[in-house]
Residue, then its C-alpha position, 0 to 999 in steps of 0.5 A: x193084173x192087180x192094181x196098186x190098191x189091190x196090191x197094197x191090200x194083199x201085202x197088208x193082208x199077208x203081213x197081218x197074218x204072219x203073227x196070227x197063224x203058222x203061215x206057210x204059203x199064200x196063193x191067189x186063184x180065180x180072176x186075179x191069178x187068171x188075168x181077168x181081174x176087175x178091181x172092185x168087181x172081182x172077188x179076191x180068191x185066196x188060199x192060205x196054207x198053215x203049218x197046223x190047224x187053227x186053234x179057237x183063239x187063232x180063229x178069233x184073231x183071223x176074224x179080227x184081221x179080216x174085220x179090221x182090213x174091211x173097216x179101213x180098206x173097202x176092197x177087203x169086202x171082196x177078199x175070200x180066203x180058205x185056211x187049210x193046214x198042210x196035213x189037210x190037203x189030200x182030200x178035195x172034199x174036206x172042208x176048211x176054215x174060210x173067210x167069205x162074204x165077211x164071215x167065217x165058215x167052212x168049205x172045201x178047196x174044190x178040184x176046180x180051185x186046185x186045178x187053177x192053182x196048179x195051172x196059174x196060181x199066183x204066189x203071194x208068200x212062201x212055196x208054190x202050189x206044185x210043192x204042196x198041193x196034190x195034183x187034180x186028175x182030169x177025172x176028178x175035175x170032170x166028176x166035180x163039175x158034173x156033180x156041181x151042175x147036177x146037185x147045185x145049179x140044176x136044183x137052184x132053177x127051182x127057186x126063181x126068186x134067186x134069179x132076180x139077183x145079179x150074182x145068180x145070173x152071172x155065176x149060173x151062166x158063166x159056170x155053165x160056159x166054163x164047165x162046157x169047155x172044161x168037160x170038152x177039152x180040160x181047159x180052164x177059161x176066164x169069165x171074159x172067155x166064158x161070155x164068148x162061149x155063152x154066145x156060141x151056146x145060144x144063151x140070150x144075147x140081151x142077158x150076155x150083154x147085160x153081164x158083160x156091161x156090168x163086169x167090164x162096162x159102166x152099167x146104169x140102174x136096171x128097172x124091175x121089168x128088165x130084172x124079171x125078164x132077165x130071170x125068165x130068159x136065164x131060167x128058160x136057157x139054163x135048164x135045157x143047157x145044163x141037162x145037155x152038158x150033163x148028158x154029154x159028159x164022159 
C-alpha cells in the first residue's frame, strides 16, 4: 500500500504528464500493485499508455518531467516508467520508450509485467489493463521466464564482480524463487513470499536473512568480508539452482 508521500508523487507525476503526452492510461505493477511496497526501498514500476508514439520534442519534455520531479521529490529516483502507444501493445518483444535509472532508454513491457497488470495492476489514470492490453498465455509467460534464466541470469554468473552488489544478489535470488513458483503453478508471488520460497529451495540462510533485513528491517553497514562471502554463497547456489529449474520446466 502506498504511503502519502508516494501517493502525492504519483498524483503529481500523472498531472505533469497530461499536458506533455497523449495520455490514455497510467498503471502501476510490481511491488506497489502487488501489496509488497516499501517506500524508499521499492521501485515504483509504472506503465503509461499513449494515444500515439512520442515525437522527439515530447521525448525531451518527458525527460524534463522526470528530472524536475527528481529534483524536488527524492523518491522520484525510484520511479521507472515505460511509454507504449496503443498501436504498439500486441508484441511483447517490442521495445518502448522508458524512463529508468534516471535516464531515457528503450525496453519491452515483458510478459511478466503484462501478467502482473492483468492480475493485479493498479489504475492510476484512465482505462484498466483488461481494456487495452492483450492477455498473456501461460505458454508465453513460461517461455519468457525460462529464456530470462538461460540468457540473462545464467551468463551473469560468469561475472563474479557484479555479485558484490546488493541489487544483483537481491534480484538474482528473488527472480529464481519467483520463476520457480510461476513455472510450477502459474502464480505470481511477491518478494516477501519469494524469500520464504528461497528457504524451501535451500538458499544460503545468511544471504536470505541479509536480503530480508535490507528490504524490511533496519540494516547496518556491511563489511567487505561479508560482501565477498555473500557473493560466493550466492554464486555457488544460483548456478545449480537455475540449471535445475530450466531442466524441469515444461
